[in-house]
Backbone as JSON, one array per atom type, in Angstrom:
{
  "sequence": "XXXXXXXXXXXXXXXXXXXXXXXXXXXXXXXXXXXXXXXXXXXXXXXXXXXXXXXXXXXXXXXXXXXXXXXXXXXXXXXXXXXXXXXXXXXXXXXXXXXXXXXX",
  "N": [[109.02, -10.26, 153.01], [107.63, -11.26, 155.97], [104.51, -10.71, 157.23], [102.94, -11.87, 159.07], [100.81, -11.97, 161.85], [100.74, -9.26, 162.18], [98.42, -8.37, 161.23], [94.83, -8.61, 161.07], [91.9, -10.58, 160.43], [88.81, -9.52, 159.25], [85.26, -9.56, 159.03], [82.9, -8.08, 156.9], [79.57, -7.49, 156.52], [76.58, -7.17, 154.55], [73.22, -6.83, 154.99], [70.53, -8.78, 153.56], [68.11, -7.41, 153.38], [68.91, -4.68, 153.44], [70.51, -4.59, 151.13], [68.59, -5.15, 149.13], [66.88, -2.98, 149.37], [68.55, -0.91, 148.65], [69.99, -1.33, 145.98], [72.31, -0.48, 144.6], [74.27, -0.2, 146.47], [76.01, -2.36, 146.98], [77.87, -2.33, 144.86], [78.9, 0.2, 145.38], [80.15, -0.18, 147.86], [82.1, -2.04, 147.15], [83.7, -0.4, 145.52], [84.43, 1.55, 147.4], [85.95, 0.03, 149.23], [88.04, -0.73, 147.55], [89.21, 1.76, 147.04], [89.96, 2.37, 149.63], [91.99, 0.56, 150.01], [93.92, 1.71, 148.39], [94.51, 3.95, 149.86], [95.38, 2.91, 152.32], [97.74, 0.77, 152.24], [98.2, -1.65, 153.69], [95.74, -2.71, 154.09], [93.41, -4.99, 152.74], [91.05, -6.65, 150.59], [90.28, -9.89, 151.0], [88.41, -11.68, 150.06], [85.25, -11.75, 148.38], [81.86, -12.54, 148.65], [78.54, -13.72, 147.96], [76.19, -14.91, 150.07], [74.11, -17.41, 149.32], [71.96, -18.67, 150.66], [71.16, -16.89, 152.71], [71.22, -14.44, 151.45], [72.97, -12.51, 152.12], [75.63, -10.21, 151.64], [79.1, -10.5, 151.67], [82.26, -9.43, 152.7], [85.53, -10.38, 153.19], [88.08, -9.14, 154.95], [91.5, -8.17, 155.19], [93.12, -6.61, 157.71], [95.39, -4.2, 158.91], [96.97, -4.53, 162.11], [97.17, -2.18, 163.58], [95.19, -0.58, 162.56], [92.04, 0.93, 162.89], [89.06, -0.61, 162.55], [86.51, 0.34, 162.97], [86.7, 3.0, 162.31], [86.91, 2.87, 159.52], [84.3, 1.91, 159.03], [82.77, 4.12, 159.91], [83.49, 6.06, 158.01], [82.59, 4.79, 155.7], [79.81, 4.72, 156.17], [79.15, 7.37, 155.7], [78.98, 7.51, 152.99], [76.92, 5.96, 152.07], [73.35, 5.08, 152.02], [71.27, 5.85, 154.95], [71.99, 3.75, 157.71], [72.48, 1.02, 160.02], [75.31, 0.03, 161.63], [76.68, -2.69, 163.12], [78.49, -4.69, 165.48], [78.72, -8.15, 165.25], [78.38, -10.3, 167.76], [80.22, -13.06, 168.51], [81.9, -16.11, 169.11], [84.62, -15.3, 171.2], [87.17, -15.91, 170.24], [86.85, -15.98, 167.55], [87.02, -14.3, 164.33], [86.48, -10.74, 164.1], [83.19, -9.56, 163.31], [81.07, -7.59, 161.34], [77.93, -6.07, 160.71], [75.98, -4.46, 158.33], [72.92, -2.93, 158.22], [69.47, -2.01, 157.61], [68.39, 1.1, 158.91], [66.27, 1.31, 161.65]],
  "CA": [[108.83, -9.91, 154.41], [106.45, -11.93, 156.53], [103.76, -9.81, 158.09], [102.02, -12.67, 159.87], [100.68, -11.47, 163.2], [100.57, -7.81, 162.19], [97.11, -8.05, 160.67], [93.73, -9.46, 161.51], [90.86, -10.77, 159.42], [87.53, -8.96, 159.69], [84.15, -9.75, 158.08], [81.92, -7.01, 156.73], [78.37, -8.06, 155.89], [75.44, -6.31, 154.23], [72.02, -7.67, 155.09], [69.7, -8.92, 152.37], [67.12, -6.33, 153.4], [69.57, -3.42, 153.06], [70.94, -4.73, 149.74], [67.45, -5.07, 148.22], [66.34, -1.61, 149.41], [69.53, -0.03, 148.01], [70.77, -2.28, 145.18], [73.59, 0.08, 144.15], [75.2, -0.13, 147.6], [77.02, -3.42, 146.88], [78.92, -1.78, 143.99], [79.51, 1.34, 146.07], [81.05, -0.68, 148.89], [83.26, -2.6, 146.45], [84.53, 0.74, 145.13], [84.96, 2.16, 148.62], [87.01, -0.82, 149.77], [89.18, -0.63, 146.63], [89.84, 3.05, 147.3], [90.57, 2.29, 150.96], [93.24, -0.16, 149.79], [94.88, 2.67, 147.84], [94.87, 4.85, 150.96], [96.05, 2.13, 153.36], [98.21, -0.43, 151.54], [98.13, -2.84, 154.52], [94.36, -3.19, 154.05], [93.01, -5.61, 151.46], [89.89, -7.55, 150.59], [90.72, -11.24, 150.67], [87.37, -12.39, 149.33], [83.88, -11.25, 148.39], [80.88, -13.54, 148.22], [77.13, -13.54, 148.33], [75.66, -16.15, 150.65], [72.85, -17.65, 148.63], [70.9, -19.04, 151.6], [70.68, -15.73, 153.46], [71.21, -13.23, 150.63], [73.93, -11.58, 152.7], [76.87, -9.95, 150.93], [80.17, -10.65, 152.65], [83.63, -9.13, 152.35], [86.51, -10.8, 154.19], [89.14, -8.14, 154.79], [92.71, -8.24, 156.0], [93.27, -5.27, 158.29], [96.58, -4.07, 159.76], [96.65, -4.56, 163.54], [97.07, -0.82, 164.13], [94.09, 0.13, 161.9], [90.75, 0.81, 163.57], [88.03, -0.95, 161.56], [85.34, 1.2, 163.2], [86.94, 4.23, 161.54], [86.51, 2.53, 158.16], [82.84, 1.85, 159.02], [82.24, 5.49, 159.99], [83.68, 6.7, 156.7], [81.69, 4.12, 154.75], [78.43, 5.14, 156.44], [78.94, 8.7, 155.13], [78.82, 7.37, 151.54], [75.79, 5.09, 151.71], [72.1, 5.49, 152.68], [71.24, 5.62, 156.4], [72.07, 2.35, 158.09], [73.02, 0.69, 161.34], [76.46, -0.89, 161.55], [76.87, -3.27, 164.45], [79.35, -5.86, 165.56], [78.04, -9.4, 165.55], [79.14, -10.95, 168.82], [80.3, -14.52, 168.39], [82.98, -16.65, 169.93], [85.69, -14.3, 171.34], [88.34, -16.3, 169.46], [86.53, -15.84, 166.13], [87.34, -12.99, 163.78], [85.41, -9.74, 164.26], [82.18, -9.54, 162.25], [80.22, -6.4, 161.38], [76.76, -6.16, 159.83], [75.31, -3.21, 157.95], [71.52, -3.23, 158.0], [68.59, -0.85, 157.52], [68.09, 1.81, 160.15], [64.88, 1.05, 162.02]],
  "C": [[107.54, -10.54, 154.92], [105.76, -11.01, 157.51], [102.74, -10.56, 158.92], [101.96, -12.12, 161.3], [100.51, -9.97, 163.28], [99.25, -7.41, 161.56], [96.06, -8.99, 161.25], [92.72, -9.56, 160.37], [89.53, -10.32, 160.03], [86.48, -9.22, 158.62], [83.26, -8.53, 158.09], [80.76, -7.58, 155.94], [77.33, -6.97, 155.62], [74.22, -7.22, 154.24], [71.28, -7.71, 153.76], [68.71, -7.77, 152.26], [67.73, -5.01, 152.93], [69.99, -3.46, 151.58], [69.77, -4.63, 148.76], [66.82, -3.68, 148.23], [67.24, -0.63, 148.68], [70.46, -0.87, 147.14], [72.15, -1.76, 144.74], [74.66, 0.05, 145.23], [76.31, -1.19, 147.5], [78.18, -2.92, 146.01], [79.64, -0.63, 144.67], [80.5, 0.87, 147.13], [82.29, -1.32, 148.26], [84.22, -1.48, 146.06], [85.19, 1.4, 146.32], [86.13, 1.35, 149.16], [88.25, -0.82, 148.86], [89.93, 0.67, 146.86], [90.54, 3.04, 148.66], [91.91, 1.56, 150.87], [94.31, 0.8, 149.26], [95.37, 3.63, 148.92], [95.72, 4.15, 152.02], [96.51, 0.81, 152.76], [98.18, -1.71, 152.38], [96.74, -3.47, 154.53], [94.12, -3.87, 152.71], [91.78, -6.48, 151.66], [90.4, -8.91, 150.14], [89.71, -11.94, 149.77], [86.05, -11.66, 149.43], [82.99, -12.41, 147.98], [79.48, -13.14, 148.65], [76.63, -14.89, 148.83], [74.26, -16.38, 150.1], [71.7, -17.96, 149.58], [70.3, -17.82, 152.3], [70.56, -14.46, 152.62], [72.18, -12.17, 151.13], [75.15, -11.44, 151.81], [77.98, -9.89, 151.96], [81.52, -10.3, 152.02], [84.51, -9.6, 153.49], [87.74, -9.94, 153.94], [90.32, -8.46, 155.7], [93.03, -6.81, 156.43], [94.55, -5.21, 159.12], [96.16, -3.96, 161.23], [96.46, -3.17, 164.12], [95.94, -0.01, 163.5], [92.79, -0.11, 162.66], [89.65, 0.58, 162.52], [86.79, -0.08, 161.75], [85.48, 2.54, 162.48], [86.54, 4.02, 160.08], [84.98, 2.52, 158.06], [82.21, 3.25, 159.08], [82.35, 6.2, 158.65], [82.75, 6.09, 155.66], [80.25, 4.59, 154.93], [78.13, 6.53, 155.9], [78.62, 8.63, 153.64], [77.62, 6.54, 151.12], [74.53, 5.57, 152.44], [72.12, 5.16, 154.17], [71.18, 4.12, 156.74], [72.54, 2.24, 159.53], [74.16, -0.29, 161.09], [76.72, -1.4, 162.96], [77.8, -4.46, 164.39], [78.5, -7.06, 165.95], [78.9, -10.12, 166.57], [79.06, -12.46, 168.64], [81.35, -15.01, 169.38], [84.12, -15.62, 170.0], [86.94, -14.64, 170.52], [88.11, -16.14, 167.96], [86.9, -14.44, 165.64], [86.18, -12.02, 163.97], [84.48, -9.73, 163.04], [81.31, -8.31, 162.43], [79.12, -6.55, 160.35], [76.22, -4.76, 159.59], [73.88, -3.58, 157.57], [70.73, -1.92, 157.95], [68.42, -0.22, 158.9], [66.61, 1.6, 160.44], [64.07, 2.32, 162.09]]
}
C-alpha cells in the first residue's frame, strides 16, 4: 500500500548547548521516539545524525499527516530537563524544523 502524500517529514534538533548541559538527553530522546513509534505506527524516525560542525543532534522523522507534531513535543518536554522548543522558520516549502534548546 502506497502511503505517499499521507505523511510529512519533520526535523527535530537538539542544540549543542542543551546536549552538553544534559548529556543523557540524546539517549532519552532516542528512547522516547522509539516508544512513540510503538504508540503511533505511522510515525517513524528516518534518520539520526550529529552535525559535526554545529554539534547539533538531528532526527528526521516521518509523521502521519493527521498527527500533530507539537503534541509530540509537549509530551517530550515533560520527560526532559526544562527547555524551549521552537519552530525554525525557513522557506515555507521546506519541511518543518523544530529546535530544542536551553531555557533562558
